[in-house]
C-alpha positions as CSV (number, residue, x, y, z in Angstrom):
1,X,18.9,-106.6,51.2
2,X,17.1,-103.4,50.3
3,X,13.9,-102.9,52.3
4,X,11.4,-100.6,50.7
5,X,8.3,-99.0,52.4
6,X,5.9,-100.3,49.8
7,X,7.0,-103.9,50.2
8,X,4.8,-105.1,53.0
9,X,5.4,-108.8,53.0
10,X,7.5,-111.4,51.3
11,X,7.2,-115.1,51.7
12,X,10.2,-117.0,50.2
13,X,9.1,-120.4,51.5
14,X,12.6,-121.4,52.6
15,X,11.4,-124.3,54.6
16,X,8.6,-122.4,56.4
17,X,6.0,-119.7,55.8
18,X,7.8,-116.8,57.5
19,X,7.5,-113.3,56.2
20,X,11.1,-112.2,55.5
21,X,10.4,-108.5,55.6
22,X,7.4,-108.0,57.8
23,X,5.5,-109.8,60.6
24,X,2.8,-111.6,58.6
25,X,4.1,-115.1,59.1
26,X,2.0,-117.9,57.5
27,X,0.9,-121.0,59.4
28,X,1.2,-124.3,57.5
29,X,-1.9,-126.4,57.3
30,X,-1.8,-130.1,56.4
31,X,2.0,-130.3,56.4
32,X,3.1,-128.7,53.1
33,X,6.4,-129.8,51.7
34,X,9.3,-127.9,50.3
35,X,11.2,-128.4,47.1
36,X,13.7,-126.7,44.8
37,X,12.2,-123.3,43.7
38,X,13.2,-120.5,41.4
39,X,15.3,-119.1,44.2
40,X,16.2,-121.5,47.0
41,X,13.2,-123.5,48.2
42,X,9.5,-123.3,47.3
43,X,6.3,-124.4,49.0
44,X,5.1,-127.8,47.5
45,X,1.3,-128.3,47.8
46,X,-0.6,-131.5,47.0
47,X,-3.8,-130.0,45.7
48,X,-6.0,-131.7,48.3
49,X,-5.2,-130.7,51.9
50,X,-2.1,-128.5,52.1
51,X,-2.1,-124.7,52.4
52,X,-1.1,-121.8,54.6
53,X,-3.1,-119.3,56.6
54,X,-2.5,-115.9,58.3
55,X,-4.9,-113.9,60.5
56,X,-4.1,-110.6,58.8
57,X,-1.6,-110.8,56.0
58,X,-2.6,-108.1,53.5
59,X,-4.5,-104.8,53.6
60,X,-6.3,-104.2,50.3
61,X,-7.9,-100.8,51.1
62,X,-6.1,-99.1,48.2
63,X,-3.6,-99.8,45.5
64,X,-1.6,-103.1,45.7
65,X,0.6,-105.4,43.8
66,X,1.0,-109.2,44.4
67,X,3.8,-111.0,42.6
68,X,5.3,-114.5,42.8
69,X,6.3,-117.7,40.9
70,X,4.0,-120.7,40.4
71,X,4.6,-124.2,39.0
72,X,1.5,-126.3,38.3
73,X,1.4,-130.1,38.7
74,X,-2.3,-130.4,37.7
75,X,-4.7,-128.6,35.5
76,X,-8.4,-128.1,34.5
77,X,-9.7,-127.0,38.0
78,X,-9.9,-123.8,39.9
79,X,-6.8,-123.5,42.1
80,X,-6.1,-120.6,44.5
81,X,-2.7,-119.0,44.8
82,X,-3.6,-116.5,47.4
83,X,-7.1,-115.6,48.7
84,X,-8.2,-113.0,51.2
85,X,-11.6,-112.7,52.9
86,X,-13.3,-111.0,55.8
87,X,-16.2,-113.0,57.3
88,X,-18.4,-115.5,55.5
89,X,-19.9,-115.4,52.0
90,X,-18.3,-114.1,48.9
91,X,-18.4,-110.3,49.8
92,X,-15.1,-108.7,51.0
93,X,-13.0,-111.2,49.0
94,X,-9.9,-110.9,46.8
95,X,-8.5,-114.1,45.3
96,X,-5.8,-114.8,42.7
97,X,-6.5,-118.2,41.1
98,X,-5.8,-120.4,38.2
99,X,-9.2,-121.1,36.6
100,X,-10.4,-124.3,35.0
101,X,-9.4,-122.7,31.7
102,X,-5.8,-122.9,33.1
103,X,-5.5,-119.1,33.0
104,X,-4.5,-116.6,35.7
105,X,-7.5,-114.8,37.2
106,X,-8.4,-112.2,39.8
107,X,-11.7,-112.4,41.7
108,X,-12.6,-109.2,43.6
109,X,-15.7,-108.4,45.5
110,X,-15.8,-105.5,48.0
111,X,-19.6,-105.8,48.6
112,X,-20.7,-104.2,45.3
113,X,-20.6,-107.3,43.1
114,X,-18.1,-109.6,41.6
115,X,-15.3,-108.5,39.3
116,X,-13.6,-111.5,37.5
117,X,-10.6,-110.7,35.4
118,X,-9.0,-113.6,33.6
119,X,-5.9,-113.8,31.5
120,X,-5.5,-115.0,27.9
121,X,-2.4,-117.1,28.5
122,X,-3.1,-120.9,28.9
123,X,-0.7,-122.3,31.5
124,X,0.6,-125.8,31.5
125,X,2.3,-128.1,34.0
126,X,6.0,-128.5,34.5
127,X,6.9,-124.8,33.9
128,X,7.7,-121.9,36.2
129,X,5.6,-118.8,35.5
130,X,6.0,-115.4,37.1
131,X,2.7,-113.6,37.8
132,X,1.9,-110.1,38.8
133,X,-1.6,-108.7,39.8
134,X,-1.6,-105.0,40.3
135,X,-4.3,-102.4,41.1
136,X,-4.0,-98.7,40.6
137,X,-7.2,-96.8,41.3
138,X,-10.0,-98.9,39.8
139,X,-7.7,-100.4,37.1
140,X,-6.3,-103.9,37.5
141,X,-3.7,-105.5,35.2
142,X,-2.5,-109.1,35.2
143,X,1.0,-110.1,33.9
144,X,2.5,-113.4,33.0
145,X,6.3,-113.4,32.6
146,X,6.4,-109.7,32.4
147,X,3.8,-109.5,29.6
148,X,0.3,-108.0,30.1
149,X,-2.2,-110.8,30.2
150,X,-5.5,-109.0,31.0
151,X,-6.9,-105.7,32.2
152,X,-10.1,-104.9,33.9
153,X,-11.7,-102.7,36.6
154,X,-12.8,-103.2,40.3
155,X,-14.8,-101.1,42.6
156,X,-15.0,-100.6,46.3
157,X,-12.3,-101.0,48.9
158,X,-11.1,-103.9,51.1
159,X,-9.3,-103.6,54.4
160,X,-7.2,-106.1,56.5
161,X,-8.3,-109.5,55.4
162,X,-7.4,-113.0,56.7
163,X,-5.4,-114.8,54.1
164,X,-4.9,-118.2,52.6
165,X,-2.1,-119.3,50.4
166,X,-2.7,-122.3,48.3
167,X,-6.5,-122.5,48.9
168,X,-9.7,-120.5,48.9
169,X,-10.9,-119.5,52.3
170,X,-13.1,-122.4,53.5
171,X,-10.7,-124.1,52.6
172,X,-11.4,-125.3,49.0
173,X,-9.9,-125.1,45.5
174,X,-6.4,-126.2,46.7
175,X,-3.3,-125.4,44.7
176,X,-1.5,-128.3,43.1
177,X,2.2,-127.5,42.5
178,X,4.8,-125.1,43.9
179,X,4.7,-121.4,45.0
180,X,7.9,-119.4,45.4
181,X,8.9,-115.8,46.3
182,X,5.4,-114.5,47.0
183,X,5.4,-110.7,47.6
184,X,2.8,-108.1,48.5
185,X,3.2,-104.4,47.9
186,X,1.0,-101.5,49.0
187,X,1.3,-99.8,45.6
188,X,0.4,-100.3,42.0
189,X,3.0,-100.6,39.3
190,X,3.3,-99.6,35.6
191,X,3.7,-102.0,32.6
192,X,7.4,-100.9,32.3
193,X,8.1,-101.8,36.0
194,X,6.3,-105.1,35.6
195,X,8.6,-106.0,32.7
196,X,11.6,-104.9,34.7
197,X,10.6,-107.0,37.7
198,X,10.3,-110.1,35.6
199,X,13.5,-109.4,33.7
200,X,15.5,-108.7,36.8
201,X,14.0,-111.5,38.9
202,X,13.9,-114.3,36.5
203,X,15.9,-117.5,37.2
204,X,16.2,-116.5,40.9
205,X,19.1,-114.2,40.4
206,X,17.7,-111.7,43.0
207,X,16.6,-112.4,46.5
208,X,14.2,-109.5,46.6
209,X,12.6,-107.3,44.0
210,X,10.9,-104.0,45.2
211,X,9.2,-101.0,43.8
212,X,9.2,-97.6,45.7
213,X,6.6,-95.8,43.6
214,X,9.2,-93.8,41.9
215,X,11.7,-96.5,40.8
216,X,12.7,-100.2,41.0
217,X,15.2,-101.5,43.4
218,X,16.7,-104.9,43.6
219,X,18.4,-106.4,46.6
220,X,21.0,-109.1,46.3
221,X,21.9,-111.7,48.8
């Protein structure tokens, strides 16, 4: 595989929550299951008690990109894909969720007020969707299947945060469905790169999809 500096963590959920490129391994809570994913296995979460935690999985002090595949088995309630928080309360929080509108959303609060950016695409059950949430400067863009779904702005900076996958950090708002090939990059990406990531990574043809800041690199098994 190709290992690129800006790819910090990758969780393929091949029977566990291990980080395949870094040291940010996830700890399973509530005995999540595993099922067939887009590529290999995916985490299977029941929407009520199963999730993953990590003491310090992502640093959101600057630009970042988070990508992955999701498959919903229930709708009409807020469900967290990945959430990061430092301390109690809502300040110092970054969460990627599916809202009760069944749309992808980013909730970001660096202590200067909430920013909620919600996509237009209405998701449904029984379908694999590829999502990308990317920040460059104060600009944030959400993508579903390589297509821009929403844009917005955020302010402030977050540092190393404890992370939950499949729940918000209490825990609450559990994810109901499957999560596969979750990746975190310490860089933002452009619309053309977002389209290329989806195009080259769809149907699980690639084991790893990375962006260096100057170009896209794909690594095959």
